C-alpha positions in Angstrom: -50.5 36.7 60.4 -48.0 33.6 59.6 -46.5 33.5 56.2 -44.3 30.7 56.8 -43.4 28.5 59.5 -40.5 26.3 59.8 -40.7 23.5 62.3 -38.0 20.9 63.9 -36.3 21.1 60.4 -33.6 18.4 59.9 -31.4 18.4 56.8 -28.5 16.2 56.6 -25.7 15.3 54.0 -25.6 11.6 53.5 -22.6 10.2 51.6 -20.3 7.1 51.8 -16.7 7.1 52.3 -14.3 5.2 50.6 -14.8 2.0 52.7 -18.6 2.3 51.6 -19.7 3.3 55.0 -22.4 5.5 55.1 -21.6 9.2 56.7 -23.8 11.6 57.8 -23.2 15.5 58.3 -26.2 16.8 60.3 -26.2 20.2 58.6 -29.5 21.5 60.2 -30.7 20.3 63.5 -34.1 21.1 64.5 -34.8 24.9 62.8 -37.9 26.3 64.0 -39.0 29.7 63.1 -42.1 31.7 61.8 -42.4 34.9 59.8 -45.1 37.1 59.5 -46.2 39.3 56.4 -44.7 42.7 56.4 -41.7 41.6 58.8 -38.3 40.7 58.3 -36.1 37.9 59.9 -32.4 38.3 60.0 -30.4 34.6 60.0 -26.7 35.2 61.2 -24.0 33.1 62.3 -20.3 32.1 61.1 -19.6 30.6 57.8 -21.0 26.8 58.0 -23.7 27.6 60.5 -26.3 26.6 58.1 -28.0 29.7 57.2 -28.0 29.4 53.3 -28.9 25.9 53.6 -31.9 26.9 55.8 -33.1 29.1 52.6 -32.3 26.1 50.3 -34.2 23.7 52.4 -37.4 26.1 52.7 -37.7 26.7 49.1 -36.5 23.0 48.0 -33.1 24.0 46.1 -31.2 21.0 48.1 -28.7 19.5 45.8 -27.6 15.8 46.5 -26.3 14.4 48.9 -28.0 16.8 51.0 -31.7 16.0 51.8 -34.4 16.9 54.3 -34.9 13.9 56.8 -37.7 15.2 59.0 -39.5 18.5 60.3 -41.9 20.7 57.9 -42.1 23.9 56.2 -45.2 25.3 55.9 -46.1 28.5 53.4 -49.7 29.9 53.5 -51.1 26.5 54.8 -48.9 24.1 52.4 -46.4 21.7 53.2 -43.4 22.4 51.1 -41.3 19.7 52.0 -43.4 17.1 50.0 -44.6 19.4 47.3 -44.4 17.9 43.9 -41.5 19.7 41.9 -43.7 21.1 39.3 -45.6 23.1 41.9 -42.5 24.3 43.5 -41.3 25.4 40.5 -44.4 27.4 40.0 -44.0 28.8 43.6 -40.5 30.1 43.2 -40.2 33.3 41.1 -43.9 33.6 41.9 -45.1 33.7 45.7 -41.4 33.1 46.8 -38.3 35.0 45.4 -34.8 35.0 46.0 -31.8 37.5 45.7 -28.5 36.5 46.1 -25.0 37.7 46.9 -23.5 37.8 43.6 -26.2 39.2 40.9 -24.0 38.8 37.7 -24.3 34.7 38.7 -28.2 35.1 38.2 -28.3 37.3 35.4 -27.6 35.6 31.7 -24.8 37.1 30.0 -26.2 36.6 27.0 -29.4 38.2 27.0 -30.3 41.8 27.7 -31.7 42.7 31.1 -35.2 43.8 30.0 -35.7 40.3 28.1 -34.8 38.8 31.3 -37.4 40.4 33.3 -40.1 39.9 30.4 -39.3 35.9 30.3 -39.3 35.5 33.9 -43.0 37.2 34.1 -44.3 35.6 31.1 -43.3 32.1 32.3 -45.2 32.6 35.5 -48.0 34.5 34.2 -48.7 33.5 30.2 -49.6 37.0 29.6 -49.2 39.1 26.6 -45.2 40.0 25.9 -46.5 43.9 26.0 -48.1 43.6 29.5 -44.9 42.0 30.6 -42.6 44.5 29.1 -44.9 47.2 30.9 -44.0 45.3 34.1 -40.4 45.4 33.9 -40.2 48.7 33.6 -42.5 49.4 36.5 -40.4 47.1 38.5 -37.0 48.8 37.6 -38.4 52.2 38.1 -39.7 51.0 41.5 -36.2 49.5 42.8 -34.7 53.4 41.9 -33.1 52.4 38.5 -33.0 55.4 36.1 -34.1 55.8 32.9 -35.6 52.0 32.9 -36.3 52.1 29.1 -32.7 52.4 28.1 -31.5 50.1 31.1 -33.5 47.6 29.8 -31.4 47.2 26.5 -28.5 47.2 28.3 -26.3 44.1 28.7 -25.5 42.2 32.3 -21.8 43.3 32.0 -22.7 47.0 31.1 -24.0 47.3 34.8 -22.3 48.4 37.8 -22.5 45.9 41.0 -25.2 48.3 42.6 -27.3 48.6 39.4 -27.1 44.8 38.7 -28.5 44.4 42.3 -31.2 46.6 41.7 -32.1 44.4 38.6 -32.2 41.2 40.6 -34.5 43.1 43.3 -36.7 43.9 40.3 -36.7 40.4 38.8 -37.5 39.5 42.4 -40.6 41.4 42.5 -42.0 40.6 38.9 -44.7 38.6 39.8 -45.5 40.3 43.6 -43.7 37.7 46.0 -45.1 36.9 49.2 -41.8 36.1 50.7 -38.4 37.2 49.6 -35.3 35.6 50.8 -32.3 37.7 50.6 -28.7 35.5 50.9 -26.1 38.0 51.3 -27.4 40.4 49.0 -25.1 43.3 49.9 -21.9 41.3 49.8 -19.3 42.6 47.4 -20.9 46.3 47.3 -19.1 49.4 48.7 -20.6 50.6 51.8 -22.5 53.3 50.4 -24.2 51.2 47.8 -25.0 48.5 50.5 -26.9 51.2 52.6 -29.0 52.1 49.5 -29.8 48.4 48.9 -30.6 47.9 52.4 -32.8 51.1 52.6 -34.6 49.9 49.0 -35.1 46.3 50.8 -36.8 47.8 53.7 -38.8 50.3 51.8 -39.9 47.6 49.4 -41.1 45.1 52.2 -43.3 47.7 53.5 -44.9 48.6 50.1 -45.5 45.5 49.1 -46.2 43.8 52.7 -43.7 41.1 51.9 -42.2 38.7 54.3 -38.3 38.9 54.0 -35.7 36.5 55.3 -32.3 38.3 55.6 -29.3 36.0 55.3 -26.2 37.5 56.6 -22.7 37.7 58.5 -23.1 41.3 59.5 -25.0 42.2 62.6 -25.0 45.9 61.3 -27.4 44.9 58.4 -29.6 42.9 60.8 -29.7 46.2 63.1 -30.4 48.4 60.1 -32.8 46.5 58.5 -34.4 43.4 60.5 -37.5 43.4 63.0 -36.3 40.1 64.2 -33.0 37.9 64.7 -32.5 34.3 64.6 -28.7 33.5 65.8 -27.5 30.1 64.0 -24.4 28.1 65.4 -23.7 24.3 64.0 -27.2 23.9 62.3 -29.3 25.0 65.3 -31.2 28.6 66.2 -29.4 29.0 69.7 -31.1 32.3 70.2 -34.0 34.6 68.7 -36.3 37.4 69.3 -36.8 40.9 68.5 -33.9 42.7 67.3 -33.7 45.4 70.1 -34.1 42.4 73.0 -31.7 40.2 71.7 -29.0 43.2 70.9 -29.7 44.8 74.2 -29.8 41.6 76.3 -27.9 38.8 74.4 -28.8 35.8 76.4 -26.7 33.1 74.6 -22.5 32.9 74.9 -22.4 32.7 71.1 -24.7 35.8 70.6 -22.4 37.5 72.8 -19.5 36.5 70.9 -20.6 37.7 67.8 -21.8 41.1 69.1 -18.3 41.7 70.7 -16.7 40.7 67.5 -18.0 43.8 65.6 -16.0 46.5 64.5 -17.6 48.8 67.1 -17.1 46.5 69.9 -13.3 46.1 69.1 -12.8 49.9 68.6 -14.4 50.0 72.4 -12.1 48.0 73.7 -14.4 44.8 73.9 -12.5 42.0 72.4 -14.5 39.1 74.2 -14.5 36.6 71.4 -15.0 32.7 71.5 -11.9 30.9 70.4 -11.7 27.4 68.8 -13.6 25.6 65.8 -17.1 24.7 65.1 -18.0 21.1 65.8 -17.6 18.3 63.3 -21.0 18.0 61.6 -20.3 14.1 61.2 -19.6 13.7 64.8 -21.5 16.2 66.6 -21.3 16.2 70.6 -24.3 15.3 72.8 -25.9 18.3 74.6 -24.6 21.9 73.8 -22.9 21.8 70.6 -20.9 25.3 71.8 -19.6 23.6 74.9 -15.8 23.1 73.7 -15.8 26.9 73.3 -17.9 28.1 75.8 -16.5 29.3 79.3 -19.7 28.5 81.2 -20.0 24.9 79.8 -20.6 22.5 82.7 -21.4 18.7 83.1 -24.8 19.6 82.7 -24.5 21.6 79.1 -23.1 18.0 78.0 -26.0 16.2 78.3 -29.1 18.4 77.9 -30.1 21.8 75.8 -32.8 23.7 77.4 -35.2 26.2 75.7 -35.0 29.3 77.7 -37.7 32.2 77.7 -35.9 35.4 78.3 -38.7 37.6 77.8 -41.9 37.1 75.3 -40.5 35.7 71.8 -36.9 35.9 72.9 -35.3 32.3 73.5 -32.1 30.9 74.0 -30.8 27.4 74.4 -28.4 27.7 77.1 -28.6 26.3 80.7 -27.0 30.0 81.9 -29.5 32.2 79.6 -31.3 33.8 82.3 -28.1 34.9 84.0 -26.4 36.2 80.7 -29.5 38.2 79.8 -29.5 40.1 83.0 -25.8 40.2 83.3 -23.4 43.3 81.3 -26.1 43.9 78.8 -24.7 45.1 75.5 -26.2 48.4 74.4 -25.1 49.4 70.9 -26.2 50.7 67.5 -28.8 48.3 66.8 -30.8 49.2 70.3 -30.8 52.7 69.2 -31.9 51.7 65.7 -35.0 50.4 67.0 -35.5 52.7 69.9 
């Protein structure tokens, strides 16, 4: 069952220059995807592609000058883009939870860890403190924190990076969320701890039947953790589909460039990457936004952008998508992980 449906979402940054002229940066341009309970979606792309902005748009955390100008975000049949702020606040931290890349920015340095979990639970449930305290210990145990009673008395600065991230996961799970948004949750952690957190996230997604949206730069994270992938470039999803299909037969030049830029491909001598810079969001070109960096670009690409179905559920915004999917398929760890 579809839990979250984002349809043709456009988010712009509207400001004025020194001459008081309106300037519009088209940061999200027609973003559409859906997410079912129990499944994980990985959103990938280079810095500035619109990954985190997509998450912020979904949960209503935009700050001026950013604003949604059109499109729809439907969560459990409810439209979120025009939902009153008070109702959105109840939804966030309740049915929708978010884990960010630096847990120390989300933990109150002046409050003990256990007290923060208890406070979050009481805000959303209004139940007795004893019940919230028990719930906090249960969630700390669920995310693999040893001796939760002792850790609950700790201050945030006393925790390692991995332990602090586990506390943040416990906070996210305190109110049985249906949707978990994880924005670069393993950035800054060492490789061993990254793997532990990702395994934990995958297990918790299955255990609580959550829908999970994973935002990351790391294709290895997507291969290890996600069921589906959405590749973003310049505010658009240029390719999407099941992880094994997209990794095995990438159909968009940008997707191929990301895969070929991974350390594994470099070690294999595959160094075919895209040069140039992302387009100016204040002055996006007509047609395909990748045209200035793409060796396949033609006059047709400067006029229109098709939505090509490579296989059921596998889509790409490229005139050459079908040809690229058939040519030089990329077989790598992602395909093997999902075999």
